[in-house]
PASEBA-1860 file (N, C-alpha, C; in nm, 3 decimals):
! residues 281
1> MTNDTRSA> -5.195/-0.897/-0.970/-5.264/-0.787/-1.036/-5.202/-0.655/-0.994 ~ -5.192/-0.563/-1.088/-5.145/-0.429/-1.057/-5.258/-0.330/-1.086 ~ -5.257/-0.222/-1.010/-5.362/-0.122/-1.026/-5.303/0.003/-1.088 ~ -5.325/0.021/-1.217/-5.278/0.140/-1.287/-5.398/0.226/-1.328 ~ -5.493/0.237/-1.237/-5.619/0.304/-1.268/-5.600/0.454/-1.284 ~ -5.662/0.507/-1.388/-5.666/0.652/-1.410/-5.809/0.698/-1.390 ~ -5.826/0.799/-1.307/-5.960/0.851/-1.283/-5.971/0.991/-1.343 ~ -6.091/1.025/-1.390/-6.115/1.154/-1.452/-6.266/1.179/-1.452
9> TLKVPGAT> -6.306/1.291/-1.510/-6.447/1.324/-1.521/-6.480/1.361/-1.665 ~ -6.607/1.347/-1.699/-6.658/1.384/-1.831/-6.782/1.469/-1.812 ~ -6.781/1.588/-1.872/-6.898/1.676/-1.865/-7.002/1.631/-1.966 ~ -7.124/1.612/-1.919/-7.238/1.577/-2.003/-7.350/1.675/-1.970 ~ -7.452/1.685/-2.054/-7.559/1.782/-2.026/-7.621/1.761/-1.888 ~ -7.611/1.859/-1.802/-7.674/1.855/-1.672/-7.598/1.786/-1.562 ~ -7.479/1.732/-1.592/-7.406/1.658/-1.489/-7.259/1.643/-1.527 ~ -7.181/1.595/-1.432/-7.041/1.558/-1.455/-7.023/1.415/-1.411
17> LYYEVQGS> -6.976/1.330/-1.501/-6.960/1.187/-1.472/-6.817/1.158/-1.427 ~ -6.806/1.082/-1.319/-6.676/1.034/-1.272/-6.653/0.894/-1.330 ~ -6.532/0.868/-1.380/-6.502/0.736/-1.435/-6.359/0.697/-1.404 ~ -6.332/0.567/-1.415/-6.199/0.510/-1.396/-6.165/0.423/-1.515 ~ -6.040/0.429/-1.560/-5.994/0.352/-1.676/-5.868/0.275/-1.638 ~ -5.862/0.150/-1.680/-5.739/0.074/-1.665/-5.732/-0.033/-1.772 ~ -5.610/-0.080/-1.799/-5.588/-0.188/-1.894/-5.569/-0.141/-2.036 ~ -5.567/-0.238/-2.126/-5.551/-0.210/-2.269/-5.625/-0.317/-2.347
25> GPTLLIIP> -5.658/-0.282/-2.471/-5.733/-0.373/-2.556/-5.866/-0.312/-2.592 ~ -5.961/-0.392/-2.642/-6.092/-0.339/-2.680/-6.163/-0.279/-2.559 ~ -6.249/-0.182/-2.585/-6.317/-0.110/-2.478/-6.426/-0.196/-2.413 ~ -6.427/-0.197/-2.281/-6.531/-0.263/-2.203/-6.586/-0.162/-2.104 ~ -6.712/-0.126/-2.119/-6.779/-0.033/-2.029/-6.859/-0.111/-1.926 ~ -6.838/-0.077/-1.797/-6.911/-0.140/-1.689/-7.015/-0.043/-1.635 ~ -7.141/-0.086/-1.633/-7.251/-0.002/-1.584/-7.300/-0.059/-1.450 ~ -7.278/0.014/-1.340/-7.321/-0.034/-1.209/-7.473/-0.037/-1.197
33> GGPQDAGV> -7.519/-0.114/-1.100/-7.662/-0.123/-1.074/-7.701/-0.044/-0.952 ~ -7.825/-0.001/-0.948/-7.883/0.062/-0.830/-7.797/0.172/-0.772 ~ -7.759/0.160/-0.643/-7.680/0.263/-0.577/-7.529/0.245/-0.593 ~ -7.486/0.150/-0.672/-7.344/0.117/-0.683/-7.266/0.224/-0.758 ~ -7.132/0.215/-0.745/-7.045/0.301/-0.824/-6.925/0.220/-0.873 ~ -6.831/0.288/-0.937/-6.717/0.219/-0.999/-6.636/0.137/-0.899 ~ -6.630/0.183/-0.773/-6.548/0.114/-0.674/-6.590/-0.028/-0.647 ~ -6.717/-0.059/-0.668/-6.767/-0.195/-0.644/-6.699/-0.296/-0.736
41> FAELSQRL> -6.650/-0.248/-0.850/-6.593/-0.338/-0.951/-6.441/-0.333/-0.955 ~ -6.377/-0.288/-0.846/-6.233/-0.270/-0.846/-6.159/-0.399/-0.882 ~ -6.192/-0.509/-0.816/-6.121/-0.634/-0.844/-6.161/-0.690/-0.980 ~ -6.288/-0.684/-1.015/-6.331/-0.734/-1.146/-6.259/-0.658/-1.257 ~ -6.249/-0.527/-1.245/-6.181/-0.446/-1.347/-6.036/-0.487/-1.360 ~ -5.968/-0.509/-1.247/-5.830/-0.553/-1.251/-5.816/-0.689/-1.318 ~ -5.911/-0.777/-1.292/-5.907/-0.913/-1.351/-5.926/-0.909/-1.502 ~ -5.986/-0.802/-1.553/-6.013/-0.791/-1.696/-5.916/-0.699/-1.769
49> ADRYTVIA> -5.833/-0.627/-1.693/-5.749/-0.523/-1.752/-5.639/-0.577/-1.843 ~ -5.611/-0.706/-1.834/-5.511/-0.763/-1.926/-5.571/-0.797/-2.062 ~ -5.704/-0.784/-2.072/-5.772/-0.819/-2.196/-5.854/-0.705/-2.256 ~ -5.885/-0.604/-2.175/-5.971/-0.494/-2.219/-5.922/-0.362/-2.162 ~ -5.960/-0.255/-2.229/-5.954/-0.122/-2.167/-6.085/-0.106/-2.092 ~ -6.078/-0.119/-1.960/-6.198/-0.125/-1.876/-6.234/0.016/-1.828 ~ -6.356/0.055/-1.856/-6.409/0.184/-1.810/-6.522/0.155/-1.713 ~ -6.501/0.191/-1.587/-6.607/0.180/-1.486/-6.641/0.320/-1.439
57> YDPRGNSR> -6.768/0.346/-1.414/-6.807/0.482/-1.380/-6.918/0.484/-1.276 ~ -6.936/0.602/-1.217/-7.047/0.626/-1.125/-7.163/0.683/-1.206 ~ -7.276/0.616/-1.212/-7.390/0.672/-1.286/-7.433/0.806/-1.229 ~ -7.489/0.887/-1.314/-7.540/1.019/-1.273/-7.628/1.005/-1.148 ~ -7.597/1.085/-1.047/-7.671/1.081/-0.922/-7.608/0.994/-0.815 ~ -7.509/0.912/-0.851/-7.442/0.825/-0.756/-7.301/0.875/-0.726 ~ -7.266/0.878/-0.599/-7.130/0.903/-0.553/-7.069/1.029/-0.613 ~ -6.969/1.011/-0.701/-6.889/1.124/-0.750/-6.940/1.180/-0.882
65> STFDGEIK> -7.050/1.128/-0.935/-7.111/1.183/-1.057/-7.225/1.274/-1.016 ~ -7.200/1.403/-1.026/-7.288/1.502/-0.965/-7.371/1.578/-1.067 ~ -7.486/1.623/-1.022/-7.571/1.711/-1.103/-7.513/1.852/-1.104 ~ -7.542/1.925/-1.210/-7.497/2.064/-1.216/-7.568/2.149/-1.111 ~ -7.693/2.122/-1.087/-7.770/2.199/-0.990/-7.839/2.106/-0.893 ~ -7.969/2.121/-0.880/-8.045/2.039/-0.787/-8.055/1.895/-0.835 ~ -8.079/1.805/-0.741/-8.092/1.663/-0.771/-8.214/1.639/-0.859 ~ -8.197/1.555/-0.959/-8.304/1.525/-1.054/-8.342/1.377/-1.046
73> PLLMDQQA> -8.466/1.342/-1.080/-8.503/1.200/-1.087/-8.423/1.127/-1.195 ~ -8.411/0.997/-1.178/-8.340/0.916/-1.275/-8.425/0.899/-1.401 ~ -8.366/0.930/-1.516/-8.431/0.912/-1.645/-8.354/0.807/-1.724 ~ -8.422/0.703/-1.769/-8.354/0.593/-1.835/-8.283/0.635/-1.963 ~ -8.348/0.716/-2.045/-8.284/0.758/-2.169/-8.160/0.843/-2.141 ~ -8.168/0.925/-2.039/-8.053/1.009/-2.001/-7.937/0.922/-1.953 ~ -7.969/0.819/-1.876/-7.864/0.728/-1.829/-7.798/0.656/-1.946 ~ -7.876/0.612/-2.043/-7.820/0.546/-2.161/-7.735/0.643/-2.242
81> DDAAALIE> -7.780/0.767/-2.252/-7.703/0.867/-2.326/-7.572/0.900/-2.254 ~ -7.572/0.897/-2.120/-7.448/0.915/-2.046/-7.348/0.804/-2.079 ~ -7.396/0.681/-2.081/-7.309/0.568/-2.116/-7.255/0.583/-2.257 ~ -7.341/0.625/-2.348/-7.298/0.647/-2.487/-7.192/0.755/-2.495 ~ -7.207/0.861/-2.415/-7.109/0.971/-2.415/-6.972/0.921/-2.370 ~ -6.970/0.833/-2.271/-6.843/0.776/-2.226/-6.777/0.693/-2.335 ~ -6.856/0.610/-2.404/-6.800/0.528/-2.512/-6.745/0.617/-2.622 ~ -6.820/0.719/-2.659/-6.776/0.808/-2.767/-6.651/0.887/-2.728
89> ALGKGPAY> -6.642/0.927/-2.603/-6.528/1.007/-2.559/-6.403/0.924/-2.535 ~ -6.421/0.799/-2.491/-6.307/0.719/-2.446/-6.284/0.593/-2.527 ~ -6.385/0.546/-2.596/-6.375/0.418/-2.664/-6.317/0.425/-2.802 ~ -6.280/0.309/-2.851/-6.229/0.296/-2.987/-6.319/0.196/-3.060 ~ -6.414/0.250/-3.134/-6.508/0.163/-3.203/-6.616/0.115/-3.107 ~ -6.705/0.027/-3.151/-6.810/-0.025/-3.064/-6.750/-0.090/-2.939 ~ -6.813/-0.072/-2.827/-6.762/-0.122/-2.700/-6.834/-0.250/-2.658 ~ -6.762/-0.332/-2.585/-6.827/-0.437/-2.508/-6.886/-0.370/-2.384
97> VFGTSGGA> -7.004/-0.415/-2.343/-7.072/-0.352/-2.231/-7.117/-0.461/-2.133 ~ -7.090/-0.436/-2.005/-7.140/-0.521/-1.899/-7.221/-0.434/-1.804 ~ -7.348/-0.471/-1.785/-7.433/-0.401/-1.690/-7.495/-0.501/-1.596 ~ -7.503/-0.465/-1.469/-7.560/-0.556/-1.371/-7.680/-0.493/-1.304 ~ -7.784/-0.572/-1.280/-7.907/-0.528/-1.213/-7.966/-0.408/-1.287 ~ -7.988/-0.296/-1.219/-8.039/-0.178/-1.288/-7.946/-0.131/-1.397 ~ -7.816/-0.156/-1.381/-7.720/-0.123/-1.486/-7.740/-0.207/-1.611 ~ -7.792/-0.329/-1.594/-7.826/-0.411/-1.710/-7.943/-0.351/-1.785
105> QIGLNLAA> -8.039/-0.294/-1.712/-8.150/-0.224/-1.776/-8.099/-0.104/-1.857 ~ -8.007/-0.029/-1.799/-7.947/0.083/-1.871/-7.872/0.032/-1.994 ~ -7.802/-0.080/-1.980/-7.731/-0.137/-2.094/-7.824/-0.178/-2.206 ~ -7.939/-0.233/-2.171/-8.038/-0.270/-2.272/-8.091/-0.146/-2.344 ~ -8.112/-0.040/-2.269/-8.157/0.085/-2.330/-8.047/0.145/-2.418 ~ -7.923/0.136/-2.372/-7.809/0.182/-2.452/-7.802/0.106/-2.585 ~ -7.816/-0.026/-2.580/-7.807/-0.107/-2.701/-7.920/-0.075/-2.798 ~ -8.036/-0.036/-2.745/-8.150/-0.001/-2.831/-8.136/0.139/-2.888
113> RHPKLVQA> -8.089/0.234/-2.806/-8.079/0.374/-2.848/-7.954/0.403/-2.930 ~ -7.845/0.332/-2.899/-7.716/0.360/-2.964/-7.651/0.229/-3.010 ~ -7.718/0.155/-3.097/-7.668/0.022/-3.134/-7.530/0.023/-3.198 ~ -7.494/0.130/-3.267/-7.363/0.134/-3.333/-7.248/0.148/-3.234 ~ -7.279/0.181/-3.110/-7.175/0.197/-3.009/-7.153/0.071/-2.926 ~ -7.236/-0.031/-2.948/-7.231/-0.152/-2.865/-7.195/-0.273/-2.951 ~ -7.081/-0.334/-2.921/-7.041/-0.457/-2.989/-7.122/-0.575/-2.935 ~ -7.129/-0.584/-2.803/-7.205/-0.690/-2.736/-7.237/-0.643/-2.596
121> LVAHEPPS> -7.347/-0.690/-2.542/-7.391/-0.655/-2.408/-7.413/-0.781/-2.326 ~ -7.351/-0.787/-2.210/-7.386/-0.888/-2.110/-7.472/-0.819/-2.005 ~ -7.600/-0.854/-2.005/-7.695/-0.798/-1.908/-7.708/-0.897/-1.793 ~ -7.647/-0.863/-1.681/-7.642/-0.954/-1.566/-7.760/-0.929/-1.474 ~ -7.849/-1.025/-1.467/-7.965/-1.023/-1.379/-8.043/-0.891/-1.385 ~ -8.093/-0.856/-1.503/-8.174/-0.734/-1.513/-8.311/-0.756/-1.449 ~ -8.359/-0.660/-1.371/-8.492/-0.675/-1.309/-8.603/-0.639/-1.407 ~ -8.611/-0.716/-1.516/-8.706/-0.685/-1.624/-8.845/-0.738/-1.592
129> MMLMDDPS> -8.900/-0.691/-1.482/-9.028/-0.744/-1.434/-9.143/-0.713/-1.527 ~ -9.133/-0.604/-1.603/-9.244/-0.566/-1.689/-9.261/-0.660/-1.809 ~ -9.165/-0.750/-1.830/-9.176/-0.849/-1.937/-9.235/-0.981/-1.887 ~ -9.260/-0.989/-1.756/-9.320/-1.111/-1.701/-9.465/-1.123/-1.746 ~ -9.513/-1.247/-1.753/-9.653/-1.267/-1.792/-9.748/-1.189/-1.703 ~ -9.718/-1.187/-1.574/-9.799/-1.110/-1.479/-9.703/-1.040/-1.382 ~ -9.670/-0.915/-1.410/-9.575/-0.845/-1.324/-9.637/-0.780/-1.201 ~ -9.766/-0.798/-1.180/-9.836/-0.722/-1.077/-9.777/-0.744/-0.938
137> EAVAADKA> -9.741/-0.867/-0.905/-9.686/-0.895/-0.772/-9.550/-0.828/-0.754 ~ -9.465/-0.835/-0.857/-9.334/-0.773/-0.849/-9.345/-0.621/-0.842 ~ -9.436/-0.564/-0.920/-9.456/-0.419/-0.917/-9.506/-0.375/-0.779 ~ -9.599/-0.451/-0.724/-9.652/-0.418/-0.592/-9.542/-0.424/-0.486 ~ -9.451/-0.519/-0.498/-9.341/-0.531/-0.401/-9.250/-0.410/-0.407 ~ -9.219/-0.363/-0.528/-9.133/-0.245/-0.541/-9.204/-0.120/-0.490 ~ -9.332/-0.110/-0.517/-9.406/0.006/-0.467/-9.417/0.002/-0.314 ~ -9.428/-0.117/-0.258/-9.428/-0.130/-0.113/-9.293/-0.090/-0.055
145> LYDTYVKD> -9.185/-0.123/-0.127/-9.051/-0.084/-0.084/-9.039/0.069/-0.083 ~ -9.090/0.132/-0.188/-9.086/0.278/-0.195/-9.169/0.339/-0.082 ~ -9.287/0.283/-0.058/-9.373/0.335/0.048/-9.306/0.321/0.185 ~ -9.232/0.210/0.204/-9.160/0.191/0.330/-9.053/0.298/0.347 ~ -8.984/0.329/0.238/-8.885/0.437/0.243/-8.950/0.569/0.283 ~ -9.061/0.603/0.220/-9.128/0.731/0.248/-9.177/0.736/0.393 ~ -9.230/0.625/0.441/-9.289/0.622/0.576/-9.186/0.603/0.686 ~ -9.092/0.509/0.664/-9.004/0.466/0.773/-8.856/0.498/0.752
153> GVDAAMGM> -8.819/0.546/0.634/-8.681/0.587/0.613/-8.594/0.486/0.540 ~ -8.469/0.527/0.519/-8.375/0.449/0.436/-8.343/0.314/0.498 ~ -8.310/0.312/0.628/-8.266/0.186/0.690/-8.375/0.079/0.683 ~ -8.497/0.117/0.711/-8.607/0.020/0.707/-8.628/-0.031/0.565 ~ -8.620/0.060/0.467/-8.641/0.020/0.328/-8.529/-0.071/0.279 ~ -8.404/-0.040/0.314/-8.294/-0.124/0.268/-8.298/-0.261/0.334 ~ -8.337/-0.266/0.460/-8.353/-0.396/0.525/-8.459/-0.479/0.455 ~ -8.568/-0.415/0.415/-8.674/-0.482/0.341/-8.622/-0.530/0.206
161> FFSMNGLA> -8.542/-0.447/0.139/-8.487/-0.484/0.009/-8.397/-0.606/0.020 ~ -8.305/-0.608/0.118/-8.215/-0.722/0.134/-8.295/-0.850/0.159 ~ -8.397/-0.840/0.242/-8.478/-0.957/0.274/-8.555/-1.007/0.152 ~ -8.612/-0.915/0.075/-8.690/-0.951/-0.044/-8.605/-1.025/-0.147 ~ -8.475/-0.992/-0.152/-8.389/-1.044/-0.258/-8.289/-1.148/-0.210 ~ -8.313/-1.203/-0.090/-8.228/-1.311/-0.042/-8.087/-1.270/-0.011 ~ -8.063/-1.141/0.021/-7.929/-1.092/0.049/-7.904/-1.071/0.197 ~ -8.007/-1.083/0.279/-7.994/-1.045/0.420/-7.900/-1.135/0.495
169> EEGGDAAE> -7.909/-1.265/0.474/-7.830/-1.357/0.555/-7.684/-1.358/0.513 ~ -7.660/-1.357/0.383/-7.523/-1.366/0.335/-7.451/-1.233/0.345 ~ -7.523/-1.122/0.348/-7.460/-0.993/0.356/-7.426/-0.934/0.223 ~ -7.434/-1.015/0.115/-7.408/-0.963/-0.018/-7.271/-0.904/-0.032 ~ -7.257/-0.804/-0.117/-7.132/-0.733/-0.140/-7.118/-0.622/-0.038 ~ -6.995/-0.576/-0.018/-6.971/-0.470/0.079/-7.046/-0.343/0.044 ~ -7.084/-0.330/-0.083/-7.156/-0.211/-0.124/-7.306/-0.225/-0.108 ~ -7.354/-0.341/-0.067/-7.498/-0.364/-0.061/-7.550/-0.395/0.079
177> ASPEFEMP> -7.461/-0.426/0.175/-7.509/-0.461/0.307/-7.403/-0.426/0.411 ~ -7.445/-0.413/0.535/-7.352/-0.373/0.641/-7.249/-0.482/0.666 ~ -7.120/-0.448/0.668/-7.016/-0.549/0.688/-7.006/-0.591/0.834 ~ -6.966/-0.715/0.857/-6.946/-0.765/0.991/-6.799/-0.791/1.016 ~ -6.711/-0.727/0.938/-6.567/-0.746/0.952/-6.499/-0.616/0.910 ~ -6.373/-0.606/0.949/-6.298/-0.485/0.915/-6.253/-0.493/0.770 ~ -6.287/-0.391/0.691/-6.254/-0.389/0.549/-6.127/-0.309/0.525 ~ -6.054/-0.340/0.416/-5.943/-0.254/0.376/-5.994/-0.113/0.348
185> PEEAETFA> -5.905/-0.013/0.358/-5.950/0.127/0.344/-6.027/0.155/0.215 ~ -5.981/0.104/0.101/-6.050/0.132/-0.024/-6.191/0.074/-0.025 ~ -6.207/-0.048/0.029/-6.340/-0.108/0.035/-6.430/-0.032/0.131 ~ -6.372/0.016/0.241/-6.450/0.093/0.337/-6.498/0.223/0.274 ~ -6.413/0.287/0.194/-6.453/0.410/0.126/-6.566/0.383/0.027 ~ -6.555/0.272/-0.046/-6.660/0.236/-0.141/-6.791/0.210/-0.068 ~ -6.784/0.136/0.043/-6.906/0.107/0.119/-6.972/0.235/0.167 ~ -6.891/0.329/0.216/-6.947/0.455/0.266/-7.013/0.534/0.154
193> RVSGNFEY> -6.947/0.539/0.038/-7.006/0.613/-0.076/-7.138/0.551/-0.119 ~ -7.137/0.420/-0.137/-7.255/0.353/-0.189/-7.370/0.358/-0.088 ~ -7.337/0.345/0.039/-7.441/0.360/0.142/-7.504/0.498/0.134 ~ -7.422/0.598/0.101/-7.474/0.733/0.085/-7.564/0.751/-0.034 ~ -7.562/0.653/-0.127/-7.648/0.658/-0.245/-7.785/0.594/-0.224 ~ -7.802/0.524/-0.112/-7.926/0.450/-0.092/-8.048/0.540/-0.103 ~ -8.040/0.659/-0.044/-8.159/0.745/-0.044/-8.194/0.792/-0.184 ~ -8.092/0.830/-0.264/-8.122/0.873/-0.401/-8.184/0.757/-0.479
201> WLAHGMLP> -8.130/0.637/-0.462/-8.184/0.522/-0.534/-8.327/0.493/-0.494 ~ -8.355/0.497/-0.365/-8.491/0.469/-0.319/-8.589/0.579/-0.363 ~ -8.545/0.703/-0.356/-8.635/0.815/-0.386/-8.654/0.838/-0.534 ~ -8.547/0.819/-0.612/-8.550/0.862/-0.751/-8.513/0.754/-0.854 ~ -8.450/0.646/-0.812/-8.395/0.552/-0.908/-8.459/0.415/-0.914 ~ -8.503/0.364/-0.800/-8.548/0.225/-0.793/-8.665/0.197/-0.885 ~ -8.768/0.279/-0.881/-8.886/0.254/-0.964/-8.858/0.274/-1.113 ~ -8.790/0.382/-1.157/-8.759/0.393/-1.300/-8.677/0.277/-1.353
209> LSLYTPDV> -8.581/0.227/-1.274/-8.498/0.116/-1.319/-8.577/-0.014/-1.328 ~ -8.661/-0.040/-1.229/-8.733/-0.168/-1.228/-8.857/-0.168/-1.316 ~ -8.917/-0.052/-1.337/-9.038/-0.046/-1.420/-9.006/-0.021/-1.567 ~ -8.878/-0.011/-1.600/-8.839/0.008/-1.741/-8.870/-0.118/-1.821 ~ -8.929/-0.098/-1.938/-8.957/-0.209/-2.029/-8.859/-0.204/-2.145 ~ -8.768/-0.300/-2.155/-8.672/-0.299/-2.266/-8.743/-0.300/-2.401 ~ -8.682/-0.232/-2.497/-8.736/-0.224/-2.633/-8.696/-0.351/-2.707 ~ -8.772/-0.456/-2.681/-8.736/-0.589/-2.732/-8.733/-0.593/-2.884
217> ATLKAGSP> -8.829/-0.529/-2.949/-8.834/-0.532/-3.095/-8.707/-0.472/-3.155 ~ -8.663/-0.360/-3.100/-8.540/-0.296/-3.150/-8.418/-0.381/-3.119 ~ -8.414/-0.440/-3.000/-8.300/-0.524/-2.964/-8.290/-0.647/-3.053 ~ -8.404/-0.708/-3.084/-8.403/-0.827/-3.170/-8.363/-0.794/-3.313 ~ -8.397/-0.674/-3.357/-8.365/-0.634/-3.494/-8.229/-0.569/-3.506 ~ -8.167/-0.533/-3.391/-8.042/-0.458/-3.393/-7.920/-0.545/-3.409 ~ -7.805/-0.478/-3.414/-7.679/-0.546/-3.437/-7.609/-0.595/-3.311 ~ -7.622/-0.529/-3.195/-7.548/-0.578/-3.078/-7.593/-0.717/-3.035
225> NIVVAIGE> -7.495/-0.801/-3.001/-7.527/-0.931/-2.944/-7.565/-0.912/-2.797 ~ -7.672/-0.978/-2.755/-7.722/-0.965/-2.618/-7.706/-1.099/-2.547 ~ -7.639/-1.097/-2.433/-7.628/-1.213/-2.345/-7.696/-1.177/-2.214 ~ -7.786/-1.262/-2.168/-7.851/-1.241/-2.038/-7.790/-1.340/-1.940 ~ -7.717/-1.288/-1.843/-7.645/-1.371/-1.746/-7.724/-1.380/-1.616 ~ -7.734/-1.501/-1.563/-7.804/-1.524/-1.436/-7.712/-1.604/-1.345 ~ -7.694/-1.557/-1.223/-7.606/-1.626/-1.129/-7.657/-1.764/-1.092 ~ -7.564/-1.858/-1.081/-7.602/-1.995/-1.044/-7.669/-2.000/-0.907
233> ASAGQPIE> -7.627/-1.910/-0.819/-7.682/-1.908/-0.683/-7.809/-1.825/-0.672 ~ -7.855/-1.770/-0.784/-7.979/-1.692/-0.783/-8.102/-1.776/-0.815 ~ -8.081/-1.906/-0.833/-8.194/-1.994/-0.864/-8.301/-1.982/-0.756 ~ -8.424/-1.961/-0.800/-8.536/-1.951/-0.707/-8.559/-1.813/-0.650 ~ -8.468/-1.720/-0.677/-8.486/-1.583/-0.629/-8.572/-1.504/-0.729 ~ -8.639/-1.399/-0.684/-8.723/-1.320/-0.776/-8.647/-1.270/-0.898 ~ -8.519/-1.237/-0.880/-8.442/-1.181/-0.992/-8.425/-1.283/-1.104 ~ -8.424/-1.412/-1.071/-8.413/-1.513/-1.175/-8.536/-1.509/-1.266
241> EMSLALTN> -8.654/-1.502/-1.207/-8.776/-1.499/-1.286/-8.781/-1.374/-1.374 ~ -8.738/-1.261/-1.320/-8.738/-1.137/-1.398/-8.641/-1.146/-1.515 ~ -8.523/-1.202/-1.491/-8.424/-1.215/-1.597/-8.469/-1.314/-1.704 ~ -8.531/-1.423/-1.660/-8.582/-1.521/-1.756/-8.693/-1.462/-1.843 ~ -8.767/-1.367/-1.789/-8.870/-1.301/-1.869/-8.807/-1.231/-1.989 ~ -8.687/-1.175/-1.970/-8.617/-1.110/-2.081/-8.568/-1.213/-2.182 ~ -8.508/-1.322/-2.135/-8.458/-1.422/-2.229/-8.573/-1.482/-2.309 ~ -8.685/-1.506/-2.242/-8.800/-1.564/-2.313/-8.851/-1.469/-2.420
249> TLGIAPTK> -8.853/-1.341/-2.390/-8.904/-1.243/-2.486/-8.807/-1.223/-2.602 ~ -8.678/-1.228/-2.572/-8.577/-1.215/-2.677/-8.561/-1.344/-2.759 ~ -8.607/-1.455/-2.702/-8.592/-1.583/-2.771/-8.450/-1.638/-2.764 ~ -8.380/-1.612/-2.651/-8.245/-1.663/-2.633/-8.238/-1.743/-2.503 ~ -8.133/-1.823/-2.491/-8.114/-1.900/-2.369/-8.035/-1.817/-2.269 ~ -8.065/-1.831/-2.139/-7.984/-1.761/-2.038/-7.846/-1.822/-2.028 ~ -7.751/-1.744/-1.981/-7.614/-1.790/-1.960/-7.585/-1.790/-1.811 ~ -7.540/-1.903/-1.758/-7.512/-1.913/-1.616/-7.378/-1.846/-1.584
257> FPGDHMGF> -7.379/-1.768/-1.476/-7.259/-1.700/-1.428/-7.232/-1.741/-1.283 ~ -7.109/-1.724/-1.237/-7.078/-1.762/-1.098/-7.151/-1.674/-0.997 ~ -7.184/-1.734/-0.883/-7.236/-1.657/-0.771/-7.381/-1.619/-0.784 ~ -7.417/-1.516/-0.707/-7.554/-1.468/-0.704/-7.561/-1.329/-0.765 ~ -7.654/-1.247/-0.717/-7.673/-1.114/-0.774/-7.549/-1.026/-0.759 ~ -7.466/-1.057/-0.660/-7.344/-0.981/-0.635/-7.220/-1.063/-0.666 ~ -7.231/-1.163/-0.752/-7.122/-1.255/-0.777/-6.996/-1.192/-0.831 ~ -7.008/-1.077/-0.896/-6.891/-1.012/-0.954/-6.792/-0.964/-0.848
265> GPQAAAFA> -6.837/-0.959/-0.721/-6.749/-0.914/-0.613/-6.672/-1.028/-0.551 ~ -6.736/-1.116/-0.474/-6.664/-1.224/-0.407/-6.608/-1.329/-0.501 ~ -6.661/-1.340/-0.621/-6.612/-1.439/-0.717/-6.560/-1.369/-0.843 ~ -6.483/-1.263/-0.822/-6.439/-1.178/-0.932/-6.358/-1.253/-1.037 ~ -6.271/-1.344/-0.996/-6.186/-1.414/-1.093/-6.269/-1.501/-1.187 ~ -6.357/-1.583/-1.129/-6.441/-1.670/-1.211/-6.540/-1.587/-1.292 ~ -6.587/-1.479/-1.234/-6.682/-1.392/-1.303/-6.615/-1.326/-1.424 ~ -6.492/-1.281/-1.407/-6.419/-1.219/-1.518/-6.400/-1.317/-1.633
273> DALHSSFA> -6.368/-1.442/-1.599/-6.350/-1.543/-1.704/-6.482/-1.570/-1.777 ~ -6.592/-1.576/-1.702/-6.723/-1.599/-1.764/-6.761/-1.482/-1.854 ~ -6.730/-1.361/-1.810/-6.761/-1.242/-1.889/-6.680/-1.241/-2.018 ~ -6.551/-1.270/-2.007/-6.466/-1.274/-2.126/-6.511/-1.382/-2.223 ~ -6.550/-1.498/-2.170/-6.597/-1.607/-2.254/-6.723/-1.567/-2.328 ~ -6.813/-1.496/-2.261/-6.936/-1.453/-2.326/-6.906/-1.356/-2.439 ~ -6.814/-1.265/-2.420/-6.778/-1.171/-2.526/-6.706/-1.242/-2.640 ~ -6.619/-1.337/-2.605/-6.543/-1.407/-2.709/-6.632/-1.493/-2.796
281> N> -6.742/-1.541/-2.738/-6.831/-1.628/-2.815/-6.937/-1.551/-2.892
END
């Protein structure tokens, strides 16, 4: 793999978005989840660059995508409009879109608000808890996580988050948990940036992303094809139940993907093939 990544910024109302582009072919927009940024997808982007023009970016409020003035709470419609602005500025025709976790929620909103800009969406493990038959337990858990952040701080809340989602023992991706080994410089930079996003996500992003209710009626009636991807190793985790709530409501079958909630990192090659297969089909 070669890295011919071009980085730049795009001015949008109230903020400046940082993005990276590599490869050639149809446009593929990658929407990070939670506190993540474009760097988390470095290997996945390279694995796809022979088949797509891959655009990965830092969502507004994360890392290098900065507000014009003071920090603002995360607004789902604004996040979807930011993604649409990137497609319109950089894409050629409707784009393929991959969103993971909270980024999958943004992708679902993008497909509902701007259907003409989306060819197909792979929503990887969206925390669509509000579509569950009884979301009260999941909602209470997220509110408890927020309360822990307010009372005890970022470290305590992130430790609680890793434990709640089965990421504590494995360590997850370098952008989601403290590493126990020496990382290459680029990965270390990504880890430092994303760790710096934890507080914004906990204070302003976690609840809007998880409490968002996808516009199922519009998605079912719209033109973009929707694929809901669930990691094979996520079986039995809370995120599986939340993702299945979306597939059940949409009336589609889930698609199995390699790995767990962070499978796009350690299993980038297999994940890229699964993503390409989903778009091709």
